[in-house]
All heavy atoms as a GROMACS GRO file, in nm:
protein
  526
    1MET      N    1 -23.812   3.384  19.920
    1MET     CA    2 -23.775   3.406  19.783
    1MET      C    3 -23.644   3.484  19.781
    1MET      O    4 -23.623   3.574  19.862
    1MET     CB    5 -23.885   3.483  19.712
    1MET     CG    6 -23.846   3.523  19.572
    1MET     SD    7 -23.981   3.596  19.479
    1MET     CE    8 -24.078   3.451  19.452
    2ILE      N    9 -23.557   3.448  19.690
    2ILE     CA   10 -23.428   3.515  19.675
    2ILE      C   11 -23.429   3.592  19.543
    2ILE      O   12 -23.472   3.540  19.440
    2ILE     CB   13 -23.312   3.413  19.674
    2ILE    CG1   14 -23.311   3.332  19.804
    2ILE    CG2   15 -23.178   3.483  19.651
    2ILE    CD1   16 -23.292   3.415  19.928
    3GLU      N   17 -23.381   3.715  19.548
    3GLU     CA   18 -23.373   3.800  19.430
    3GLU      C   19 -23.226   3.820  19.394
    3GLU      O   20 -23.146   3.859  19.479
    3GLU     CB   21 -23.438   3.935  19.458
    3GLU     CG   22 -23.425   4.032  19.343
    3GLU     CD   23 -23.481   4.169  19.376
    3GLU    OE1   24 -23.487   4.205  19.496
    3GLU    OE2   25 -23.516   4.240  19.284
    4LEU      N   26 -23.193   3.794  19.270
    4LEU     CA   27 -23.063   3.830  19.214
    4LEU      C   28 -23.089   3.960  19.138
    4LEU      O   29 -23.143   3.959  19.028
    4LEU     CB   30 -23.009   3.721  19.122
    4LEU     CG   31 -22.884   3.752  19.040
    4LEU    CD1   32 -22.771   3.803  19.128
    4LEU    CD2   33 -22.842   3.632  18.960
    5ALA      N   34 -23.057   4.072  19.201
    5ALA     CA   35 -23.082   4.204  19.143
    5ALA      C   36 -22.954   4.251  19.075
    5ALA      O   37 -22.844   4.230  19.127
    5ALA     CB   38 -23.123   4.302  19.252
    6PHE      N   39 -22.970   4.314  18.958
    6PHE     CA   40 -22.853   4.364  18.887
    6PHE      C   41 -22.888   4.486  18.804
    6PHE      O   42 -23.003   4.513  18.776
    6PHE     CB   43 -22.790   4.254  18.800
    6PHE     CG   44 -22.880   4.194  18.696
    6PHE    CD1   45 -22.875   4.236  18.565
    6PHE    CD2   46 -22.969   4.093  18.729
    6PHE    CE1   47 -22.956   4.179  18.468
    6PHE    CE2   48 -23.051   4.035  18.634
    6PHE     CZ   49 -23.045   4.078  18.502
    7ILE      N   50 -22.785   4.562  18.771
    7ILE     CA   51 -22.798   4.680  18.687
    7ILE      C   52 -22.743   4.642  18.550
    7ILE      O   53 -22.629   4.596  18.538
    7ILE     CB   54 -22.720   4.800  18.744
    7ILE    CG1   55 -22.763   4.831  18.886
    7ILE    CG2   56 -22.734   4.922  18.652
    7ILE    CD1   57 -22.906   4.876  18.902
    8ALA      N   58 -22.823   4.663  18.446
    8ALA     CA   59 -22.783   4.635  18.308
    8ALA      C   60 -22.786   4.766  18.230
    8ALA      O   61 -22.886   4.838  18.231
    8ALA     CB   62 -22.877   4.534  18.245
    9CYS      N   63 -22.673   4.796  18.166
    9CYS     CA   64 -22.661   4.919  18.087
    9CYS      C   65 -22.641   4.883  17.940
    9CYS      O   66 -22.574   4.784  17.908
    9CYS     CB   67 -22.543   5.002  18.135
    9CYS     SG   68 -22.552   5.050  18.308
   10LEU      N   69 -22.697   4.965  17.852
   10LEU     CA   70 -22.676   4.944  17.710
   10LEU      C   71 -22.528   4.966  17.678
   10LEU      O   72 -22.470   5.066  17.722
   10LEU     CB   73 -22.761   5.040  17.627
   10LEU     CG   74 -22.909   5.007  17.618
   10LEU    CD1   75 -22.985   5.122  17.553
   10LEU    CD2   76 -22.929   4.879  17.538
   11SER      N   77 -22.470   4.877  17.603
   11SER     CA   78 -22.329   4.891  17.567
   11SER      C   79 -22.305   5.017  17.484
   11SER      O   80 -22.204   5.085  17.502
   11SER     CB   81 -22.282   4.768  17.489
   11SER     OG   82 -22.289   4.654  17.570
   12ALA      N   83 -22.398   5.050  17.395
   12ALA     CA   84 -22.384   5.167  17.308
   12ALA      C   85 -22.415   5.298  17.380
   12ALA      O   86 -22.379   5.405  17.331
   12ALA     CB   87 -22.474   5.152  17.185
   13ALA      N   88 -22.485   5.291  17.493
   13ALA     CA   89 -22.521   5.410  17.570
   13ALA      C   90 -22.505   5.378  17.718
   13ALA      O   91 -22.602   5.345  17.786
   13ALA     CB   92 -22.664   5.451  17.538
   14PRO      N   93 -22.384   5.385  17.771
   14PRO     CA   94 -22.358   5.344  17.910
   14PRO      C   95 -22.440   5.417  18.016
   14PRO      O   96 -22.452   5.367  18.127
   14PRO     CB   97 -22.208   5.373  17.927
   14PRO     CG   98 -22.154   5.381  17.790
   14PRO     CD   99 -22.264   5.427  17.702
   15ASP      N  100 -22.496   5.531  17.983
   15ASP     CA  101 -22.580   5.603  18.079
   15ASP      C  102 -22.724   5.551  18.082
   15ASP      O  103 -22.801   5.588  18.170
   15ASP     CB  104 -22.582   5.753  18.049
   15ASP     CG  105 -22.446   5.816  18.073
   15ASP    OD1  106 -22.368   5.760  18.151
   15ASP    OD2  107 -22.419   5.923  18.015
   16ALA      N  108 -22.761   5.467  17.986
   16ALA     CA  109 -22.896   5.409  17.979
   16ALA      C  110 -22.896   5.276  18.053
   16ALA      O  111 -22.867   5.171  17.995
   16ALA     CB  112 -22.938   5.392  17.834
   17CYS      N  113 -22.925   5.281  18.183
   17CYS     CA  114 -22.920   5.162  18.268
   17CYS      C  115 -23.059   5.130  18.323
   17CYS      O  116 -23.141   5.220  18.340
   17CYS     CB  117 -22.824   5.184  18.383
   17CYS     SG  118 -22.654   5.214  18.330
   18GLU      N  119 -23.080   5.003  18.351
   18GLU     CA  120 -23.206   4.955  18.406
   18GLU      C  121 -23.176   4.858  18.519
   18GLU      O  122 -23.080   4.782  18.511
   18GLU     CB  123 -23.288   4.881  18.301
   18GLU     CG  124 -23.319   4.959  18.178
   18GLU     CD  125 -23.383   4.873  18.071
   18GLU    OE1  126 -23.411   4.754  18.094
   18GLU    OE2  127 -23.406   4.927  17.962
   19GLN      N  128 -23.261   4.859  18.621
   19GLN     CA  129 -23.250   4.758  18.726
   19GLN      C  130 -23.330   4.637  18.681
   19GLN      O  131 -23.445   4.650  18.638
   19GLN     CB  132 -23.302   4.809  18.859
   19GLN     CG  133 -23.283   4.706  18.968
   19GLN     CD  134 -23.305   4.761  19.107
   19GLN    OE1  135 -23.297   4.880  19.130
   19GLN    NE2  136 -23.331   4.672  19.199
   20ARG      N  137 -23.271   4.520  18.688
   20ARG     CA  138 -23.334   4.394  18.651
   20ARG      C  139 -23.323   4.298  18.767
   20ARG      O  140 -23.238   4.314  18.854
   20ARG     CB  141 -23.266   4.332  18.528
   20ARG     CG  142 -23.264   4.418  18.405
   20ARG     CD  143 -23.399   4.418  18.339
   20ARG     NE  144 -23.402   4.496  18.218
   20ARG     CZ  145 -23.407   4.445  18.096
   20ARG    NH1  146 -23.407   4.316  18.078
   20ARG    NH2  147 -23.411   4.524  17.992
   21SER      N  148 -23.406   4.193  18.766
   21SER     CA  149 -23.403   4.093  18.873
   21SER      C  150 -23.435   3.955  18.819
   21SER      O  151 -23.515   3.942  18.725
   21SER     CB  152 -23.505   4.127  18.982
   21SER     OG  153 -23.473   4.248  19.045
   22LEU      N  154 -23.373   3.856  18.878
   22LEU     CA  155 -23.408   3.716  18.857
   22LEU      C  156 -23.450   3.665  18.994
   22LEU      O  157 -23.386   3.696  19.095
   22LEU     CB  158 -23.287   3.637  18.806
   22LEU     CG  159 -23.227   3.684  18.672
   22LEU    CD1  160 -23.099   3.607  18.643
   22LEU    CD2  161 -23.328   3.666  18.560
   23TYR      N  162 -23.559   3.588  19.000
   23TYR     CA  163 -23.613   3.542  19.127
   23TYR      C  164 -23.602   3.391  19.138
   23TYR      O  165 -23.621   3.318  19.040
   23TYR     CB  166 -23.761   3.581  19.139
   23TYR     CG  167 -23.780   3.730  19.147
   23TYR    CD1  168 -23.809   3.804  19.033
   23TYR    CD2  169 -23.769   3.798  19.267
   23TYR    CE1  170 -23.825   3.942  19.039
   23TYR    CE2  171 -23.786   3.935  19.275
   23TYR     CZ  172 -23.814   4.006  19.160
   23TYR     OH  173 -23.830   4.141  19.167
   24TYR      N  174 -23.572   3.344  19.259
   24TYR     CA  175 -23.559   3.202  19.287
   24TYR      C  176 -23.633   3.171  19.416
   24TYR      O  177 -23.622   3.243  19.514
   24TYR     CB  178 -23.411   3.164  19.304
   24TYR     CG  179 -23.328   3.200  19.184
   24TYR    CD1  180 -23.258   3.320  19.180
   24TYR    CD2  181 -23.321   3.116  19.075
   24TYR    CE1  182 -23.184   3.356  19.069
   24TYR    CE2  183 -23.245   3.150  18.963
   24TYR     CZ  184 -23.177   3.270  18.961
   24TYR     OH  185 -23.103   3.304  18.852
   25SER      N  186 -23.705   3.061  19.417
   25SER     CA  187 -23.780   3.024  19.538
   25SER      C  188 -23.719   2.905  19.610
   25SER      O  189 -23.760   2.873  19.720
   25SER     CB  190 -23.925   2.993  19.501
   25SER     OG  191 -23.930   2.885  19.411
   26ASP      N  192 -23.620   2.842  19.550
   26ASP     CA  193 -23.569   2.717  19.606
   26ASP      C  194 -23.420   2.720  19.640
   26ASP      O  195 -23.357   2.616  19.647
   26ASP     CB  196 -23.598   2.604  19.509
   26ASP     CG  197 -23.538   2.629  19.372
   26ASP    OD1  198 -23.496   2.743  19.344
   26ASP    OD2  199 -23.532   2.534  19.292
   27ILE      N  200 -23.363   2.839  19.662
   27ILE     CA  201 -23.221   2.847  19.696
   27ILE      C  202 -23.201   2.939  19.816
   27ILE      O  203 -23.288   3.019  19.850
   27ILE     CB  204 -23.136   2.895  19.577
   27ILE    CG1  205 -23.171   3.040  19.538
   27ILE    CG2  206 -23.149   2.801  19.458
   27ILE    CD1  207 -23.078   3.100  19.434
   28SER      N  208 -23.083   2.930  19.877
   28SER     CA  209 -23.048   3.016  19.990
   28SER      C  210 -22.974   3.139  19.936
   28SER      O  211 -22.925   3.138  19.822
   28SER     CB  212 -22.959   2.940  20.087
   28SER     OG  213 -22.832   2.919  20.028
   29PRO      N  214 -22.960   3.243  20.017
   29PRO     CA  215 -22.882   3.359  19.974
   29PRO      C  216 -22.738   3.322  19.938
   29PRO      O  217 -22.683   3.375  19.841
   29PRO     CB  218 -22.888   3.453  20.094
   29PRO     CG  219 -23.016   3.418  20.162
   29PRO     CD  220 -23.029   3.270  20.145
   30MET      N  221 -22.677   3.231  20.012
   30MET     CA  222 -22.539   3.191  19.981
   30MET      C  223 -22.532   3.118  19.847
   30MET      O  224 -22.439   3.140  19.770
   30MET     CB  225 -22.483   3.102  20.092
   30MET     CG  226 -22.338   3.062  20.068
   30MET     SD  227 -22.225   3.200  20.046
   30MET     CE  228 -22.201   3.252  20.212
   31THR      N  229 -22.630   3.034  19.819
   31THR     CA  230 -22.634   2.966  19.690
   31THR      C  231 -22.649   3.069  19.578
   31THR      O  232 -22.588   3.055  19.472
   31THR     CB  233 -22.750   2.865  19.687
   31THR    OG1  234 -22.731   2.772  19.793
   31THR    CG2  235 -22.755   2.791  19.555
   32CYS      N  236 -22.727   3.171  19.601
   32CYS     CA  237 -22.743   3.279  19.502
   32CYS      C  238 -22.608   3.345  19.475
   32CYS      O  239 -22.569   3.362  19.359
   32CYS     CB  240 -22.844   3.382  19.551
   32CYS     SG  241 -22.867   3.522  19.440
   33VAL      N  242 -22.536   3.380  19.581
   33VAL     CA  243 -22.406   3.446  19.565
   33VAL      C  244 -22.309   3.355  19.488
   33VAL      O  245 -22.240   3.401  19.397
   33VAL     CB  246 -22.347   3.485  19.702
   33VAL    CG1  247 -22.202   3.529  19.690
   33VAL    CG2  248 -22.431   3.594  19.766
   34MET      N  249 -22.308   3.228  19.522
   34MET     CA  250 -22.216   3.134  19.458
   34MET      C  251 -22.252   3.107  19.312
   34MET      O  252 -22.164   3.081  19.230
   34MET     CB  253 -22.212   3.001  19.536
   34MET     CG  254 -22.164   3.015  19.680
   34MET     SD  255 -21.999   3.081  19.695
   34MET     CE  256 -21.905   2.943  19.640
   35GLY      N  257 -22.380   3.114  19.279
   35GLY     CA  258 -22.424   3.084  19.143
   35GLY      C  259 -22.456   3.206  19.058
   35GLY      O  260 -22.498   3.191  18.943
   36ALA      N  261 -22.435   3.325  19.112
   36ALA     CA  262 -22.474   3.447  19.039
   36ALA      C  263 -22.396   3.466  18.910
   36ALA      O  264 -22.454   3.502  18.807
   36ALA     CB  265 -22.458   3.568  19.130
   37GLN      N  266 -22.266   3.447  18.913
   37GLN     CA  267 -22.185   3.473  18.794
   37GLN      C  268 -22.231   3.392  18.672
   37GLN      O  269 -22.251   3.450  18.565
   37GLN     CB  270 -22.036   3.446  18.824
   37GLN     CG  271 -21.977   3.540  18.925
   37GLN     CD  272 -21.941   3.676  18.866
   37GLN    OE1  273 -21.921   3.689  18.747
   37GLN    NE2  274 -21.934   3.775  18.952
   38PRO      N  275 -22.253   3.260  18.685
   38PRO     CA  276 -22.300   3.185  18.568
   38PRO      C  277 -22.440   3.228  18.522
   38PRO      O  278 -22.469   3.233  18.403
   38PRO     CB  279 -22.300   3.039  18.613
   38PRO     CG  280 -22.222   3.034  18.738
   38PRO     CD  281 -22.217   3.171  18.795
   39GLU      N  282 -22.528   3.260  18.618
   39GLU     CA  283 -22.663   3.305  18.582
   39GLU      C  284 -22.658   3.439  18.509
   39GLU      O  285 -22.729   3.460  18.410
   39GLU     CB  286 -22.752   3.317  18.706
   39GLU     CG  287 -22.792   3.184  18.764
   39GLU     CD  288 -22.872   3.099  18.667
   39GLU    OE1  289 -22.968   3.151  18.604
   39GLU    OE2  290 -22.840   2.981  18.652
   40LEU      N  291 -22.574   3.529  18.556
   40LEU     CA  292 -22.561   3.658  18.490
   40LEU      C  293 -22.495   3.644  18.353
   40LEU      O  294 -22.531   3.715  18.260
   40LEU     CB  295 -22.481   3.754  18.579
   40LEU     CG  296 -22.554   3.795  18.708
   40LEU    CD1  297 -22.458   3.867  18.801
   40LEU    CD2  298 -22.677   3.878  18.679
   41ALA      N  299 -22.403   3.550  18.340
   41ALA     CA  300 -22.342   3.525  18.209
   41ALA      C  301 -22.445   3.474  18.110
   41ALA      O  302 -22.446   3.515  17.993
   41ALA     CB  303 -22.227   3.426  18.223
   42LYS      N  304 -22.536   3.386  18.155
   42LYS     CA  305 -22.643   3.338  18.068
   42LYS      C  306 -22.733   3.453  18.025
   42LYS      O  307 -22.771   3.464  17.908
   42LYS     CB  308 -22.728   3.232  18.139
   42LYS     CG  309 -22.665   3.096  18.145
   42LYS     CD  310 -22.768   2.996  18.194
   42LYS     CE  311 -22.725   2.940  18.326
   42LYS     NZ  312 -22.818   2.845  18.384
   43TRP      N  313 -22.768   3.540  18.121
   43TRP     CA  314 -22.853   3.654  18.090
   43TRP      C  315 -22.783   3.745  17.989
   43TRP      O  316 -22.844   3.789  17.892
   43TRP     CB  317 -22.888   3.732  18.217
   43TRP     CG  318 -22.991   3.837  18.192
   43TRP    CD1  319 -23.125   3.824  18.206
   43TRP    CD2  320 -22.968   3.972  18.147
   43TRP    NE1  321 -23.188   3.942  18.172
   43TRP    CE2  322 -23.094   4.033  18.136
   43TRP    CE3  323 -22.855   4.044  18.115
   43TRP    CZ2  324 -23.108   4.165  18.093
   43TRP    CZ3  325 -22.869   4.176  18.072
   43TRP    CH2  326 -22.994   4.234  18.062
   44ALA      N  327 -22.655   3.771  18.010
   44ALA     CA  328 -22.579   3.859  17.920
   44ALA      C  329 -22.569   3.798  17.780
   44ALA      O  330 -22.577   3.871  17.680
   44ALA     CB  331 -22.441   3.886  17.978
   45ASP      N  332 -22.554   3.667  17.771
   45ASP     CA  333 -22.550   3.601  17.640
   45ASP      C  334 -22.682   3.617  17.567
   45ASP      O  335 -22.686   3.633  17.445
   45ASP     CB  336 -22.517   3.452  17.654
   45ASP     CG  337 -22.370   3.427  17.680
   45ASP    OD1  338 -22.288   3.519  17.659
   45ASP    OD2  339 -22.337   3.315  17.722
   46ALA      N  340 -22.792   3.615  17.641
   46ALA     CA  341 -22.926   3.629  17.580
   46ALA      C  342 -22.960   3.775  17.549
   46ALA      O  343 -23.054   3.801  17.474
   46ALA     CB  344 -23.031   3.569  17.672
   47HIS      N  345 -22.885   3.868  17.607
   47HIS     CA  346 -22.910   4.012  17.589
   47HIS      C  347 -22.777   4.080  17.551
   47HIS      O  348 -22.722   4.157  17.631
   47HIS     CB  349 -22.967   4.074  17.717
   47HIS     CG  350 -23.095   4.011  17.761
   47HIS    ND1  351 -23.100   3.897  17.840
   47HIS    CD2  352 -23.222   4.045  17.735
   47HIS    CE1  353 -23.225   3.865  17.861
   47HIS    NE2  354 -23.302   3.952  17.798
   48PRO      N  355 -22.727   4.056  17.431
   48PRO     CA  356 -22.593   4.103  17.394
   48PRO      C  357 -22.577   4.255  17.387
   48PRO      O  358 -22.465   4.304  17.389
   48PRO     CB  359 -22.568   4.039  17.257
   48PRO     CG  360 -22.703   4.007  17.204
   48PRO     CD  361 -22.790   3.980  17.324
   49ARG      N  362 -22.685   4.328  17.382
   49ARG     CA  363 -22.675   4.475  17.376
   49ARG      C  364 -22.649   4.536  17.513
   49ARG      O  365 -22.623   4.656  17.524
   49ARG     CB  366 -22.803   4.534  17.317
   49ARG     CG  367 -22.824   4.495  17.172
   49ARG     CD  368 -22.954   4.548  17.115
   49ARG     NE  369 -22.987   4.678  17.167
   49ARG     CZ  370 -23.111   4.725  17.180
   49ARG    NH1  371 -23.213   4.651  17.146
   49ARG    NH2  372 -23.133   4.846  17.227
   50TYR      N  373 -22.657   4.455  17.618
   50TYR     CA  374 -22.642   4.504  17.755
   50TYR      C  375 -22.513   4.457  17.820
   50TYR      O  376 -22.459   4.353  17.786
   50TYR     CB  377 -22.759   4.457  17.841
   50TYR     CG  378 -22.888   4.528  17.811
   50TYR    CD1  379 -22.973   4.480  17.712
   50TYR    CD2  380 -22.924   4.642  17.879
   50TYR    CE1  381 -23.092   4.545  17.683
   50TYR    CE2  382 -23.043   4.708  17.851
   50TYR     CZ  383 -23.126   4.659  17.753
   50TYR     OH  384 -23.242   4.724  17.724
   51ARG      N  385 -22.468   4.535  17.917
   51ARG     CA  386 -22.352   4.502  18.000
   51ARG      C  387 -22.396   4.513  18.145
   51ARG      O  388 -22.459   4.612  18.184
   51ARG     CB  389 -22.241   4.602  17.969
   51ARG     CG  390 -22.112   4.576  18.040
   51ARG     CD  391 -22.004   4.674  17.994
   51ARG     NE  392 -22.038   4.813  18.022
   51ARG     CZ  393 -22.014   4.878  18.134
   51ARG    NH1  394 -21.955   4.814  18.234
   51ARG    NH2  395 -22.046   5.003  18.150
   52ILE      N  396 -22.367   4.413  18.225
   52ILE     CA  397 -22.404   4.414  18.366
   52ILE      C  398 -22.296   4.488  18.444
   52ILE      O  399 -22.178   4.457  18.433
   52ILE     CB  400 -22.423   4.270  18.418
   52ILE    CG1  401 -22.540   4.205  18.343
   52ILE    CG2  402 -22.445   4.269  18.569
   52ILE    CD1  403 -22.556   4.059  18.366
   53THR      N  404 -22.339   4.587  18.522
   53THR     CA  405 -22.242   4.670  18.593
   53THR      C  406 -22.235   4.642  18.743
   53THR      O  407 -22.133   4.668  18.805
   53THR     CB  408 -22.273   4.819  18.574
   53THR    OG1  409 -22.402   4.847  18.625
   53THR    CG2  410 -22.265   4.856  18.427
   54ARG      N  411 -22.343   4.589  18.801
   54ARG     CA  412 -22.348   4.566  18.946
   54ARG      C  413 -22.454   4.461  18.974
   54ARG      O  414 -22.554   4.455  18.905
   54ARG     CB  415 -22.385   4.698  19.014
   54ARG     CG  416 -22.371   4.699  19.161
   54ARG     CD  417 -22.400   4.837  19.218
   54ARG     NE  418 -22.366   4.943  19.125
   54ARG     CZ  419 -22.416   5.065  19.127
   54ARG    NH1  420 -22.506   5.096  19.217
   54ARG    NH2  421 -22.379   5.155  19.041
   55TRP      N  422 -22.434   4.381  19.078
   55TRP     CA  423 -22.535   4.281  19.115
   55TRP      C  424 -22.529   4.253  19.264
   55TRP      O  425 -22.430   4.281  19.331
   55TRP     CB  426 -22.518   4.152  19.035
   55TRP     CG  427 -22.389   4.080  19.059
   55TRP    CD1  428 -22.272   4.095  18.989
   55TRP    CD2  429 -22.362   3.981  19.158
   55TRP    NE1  430 -22.175   4.013  19.040
   55TRP    CE2  431 -22.228   3.941  19.144
   55TRP    CE3  432 -22.439   3.922  19.258
   55TRP    CZ2  433 -22.170   3.845  19.224
   55TRP    CZ3  434 -22.380   3.826  19.339
   55TRP    CH2  435 -22.247   3.788  19.321
   56SER      N  436 -22.640   4.198  19.316
   56SER     CA  437 -22.647   4.156  19.456
   56SER      C  438 -22.757   4.052  19.472
   56SER      O  439 -22.849   4.045  19.391
   56SER     CB  440 -22.674   4.275  19.548
   56SER     OG  441 -22.801   4.328  19.523
   57CYS      N  442 -22.745   3.973  19.577
   57CYS     CA  443 -22.847   3.875  19.614
   57CYS      C  444 -22.911   3.920  19.744
   57CYS      O  445 -22.842   3.968  19.834
   57CYS     CB  446 -22.786   3.737  19.634
   57CYS     SG  447 -22.725   3.660  19.483
   58ARG      N  448 -23.042   3.903  19.753
   58ARG     CA  449 -23.111   3.940  19.877
   58ARG      C  450 -23.240   3.862  19.890
   58ARG      O  451 -23.299   3.819  19.792
   58ARG     CB  452 -23.139   4.089  19.882
   58ARG     CG  453 -23.221   4.139  19.766
   58ARG     CD  454 -23.231   4.288  19.770
   58ARG     NE  455 -23.290   4.335  19.645
   58ARG     CZ  456 -23.286   4.459  19.604
   58ARG    NH1  457 -23.224   4.550  19.677
   58ARG    NH2  458 -23.340   4.494  19.491
   59ALA      N  459 -23.280   3.842  20.015
   59ALA     CA  460 -23.407   3.775  20.043
   59ALA      C  461 -23.519   3.875  20.020
   59ALA      O  462 -23.509   3.992  20.057
   59ALA     CB  463 -23.409   3.724  20.186
   60ARG      N  464 -23.625   3.828  19.958
   60ARG     CA  465 -23.742   3.914  19.932
   60ARG      C  466 -23.868   3.838  19.971
   60ARG      O  467 -23.878   3.718  19.952
   60ARG     CB  468 -23.752   3.947  19.783
   60ARG     CG  469 -23.634   4.020  19.726
   60ARG     CD  470 -23.622   4.158  19.782
   60ARG     NE  471 -23.730   4.239  19.730
   60ARG     CZ  472 -23.718   4.366  19.699
   60ARG    NH1  473 -23.604   4.426  19.716
   60ARG    NH2  474 -23.820   4.433  19.654
   61ALA      N  475 -23.965   3.909  20.021
   61ALA     CA  476 -24.097   3.850  20.050
   61ALA      C  477 -24.171   3.839  19.919
   61ALA      O  478 -24.150   3.917  19.827
   61ALA     CB  479 -24.174   3.937  20.148
   62LEU      N  480 -24.258   3.740  19.907
   62LEU     CA  481 -24.336   3.724  19.785
   62LEU      C  482 -24.412   3.851  19.750
   62LEU      O  483 -24.424   3.887  19.634
   62LEU     CB  484 -24.435   3.607  19.799
   62LEU     CG  485 -24.376   3.468  19.789
   62LEU    CD1  486 -24.481   3.364  19.821
   62LEU    CD2  487 -24.317   3.444  19.652
   63SER      N  488 -24.461   3.922  19.850
   63SER     CA  489 -24.539   4.043  19.826
   63SER      C  490 -24.453   4.157  19.771
   63SER      O  491 -24.505   4.249  19.709
   63SER     CB  492 -24.607   4.089  19.955
   63SER     OG  493 -24.508   4.117  20.053
   64GLU      N  494 -24.322   4.152  19.787
   64GLU     CA  495 -24.233   4.257  19.738
   64GLU      C  496 -24.196   4.240  19.593
   64GLU      O  497 -24.145   4.332  19.531
   64GLU     CB  498 -24.104   4.260  19.821
   64GLU     CG  499 -24.122   4.303  19.963
   64GLU     CD  500 -23.990   4.306  20.035
   64GLU    OE1  501 -23.910   4.395  20.006
   64GLU    OE2  502 -23.970   4.217  20.119
   65ARG      N  503 -24.218   4.125  19.535
   65ARG     CA  504 -24.171   4.097  19.400
   65ARG      C  505 -24.224   4.196  19.298
   65ARG      O  506 -24.153   4.244  19.213
   65ARG     CB  507 -24.208   3.955  19.360
   65ARG     CG  508 -24.161   3.924  19.220
   65ARG     CD  509 -24.184   3.783  19.183
   65ARG     NE  510 -24.141   3.763  19.046
   65ARG     CZ  511 -24.150   3.653  18.983
   65ARG    NH1  512 -24.199   3.546  19.042
   65ARG    NH2  513 -24.110   3.642  18.859
   66ASP      N  514 -24.351   4.226  19.302
   66ASP     CA  515 -24.411   4.314  19.202
   66ASP      C  516 -24.429   4.456  19.252
   66ASP      O  517 -24.497   4.535  19.190
   66ASP     CB  518 -24.545   4.256  19.156
   66ASP     CG  519 -24.526   4.122  19.088
   66ASP    OD1  520 -24.429   4.106  19.013
   66ASP    OD2  521 -24.609   4.034  19.113
   67ALA      N  522 -24.371   4.488  19.365
   67ALA     CA  523 -24.388   4.622  19.423
   67ALA      C  524 -24.310   4.725  19.346
   67ALA      O  525 -24.219   4.702  19.276
   67ALA     CB  526 -24.344   4.621  19.568
   0.00000   0.00000   0.00000
């Protein structure tokens, strides 16, 4: 499983940040890196009060998803 992990901060309160993740089971880490920008843009469009400040792709075990 691949995790696209990112930090999203409220635009009105830049110190109010949360770690968020999108999970994929059918892509490679390189595919995640190459496709992250459009996926994050979609997420940002759906959550206009937030601004994404940092992101990364990493392999995760299924058991780590809800940890």
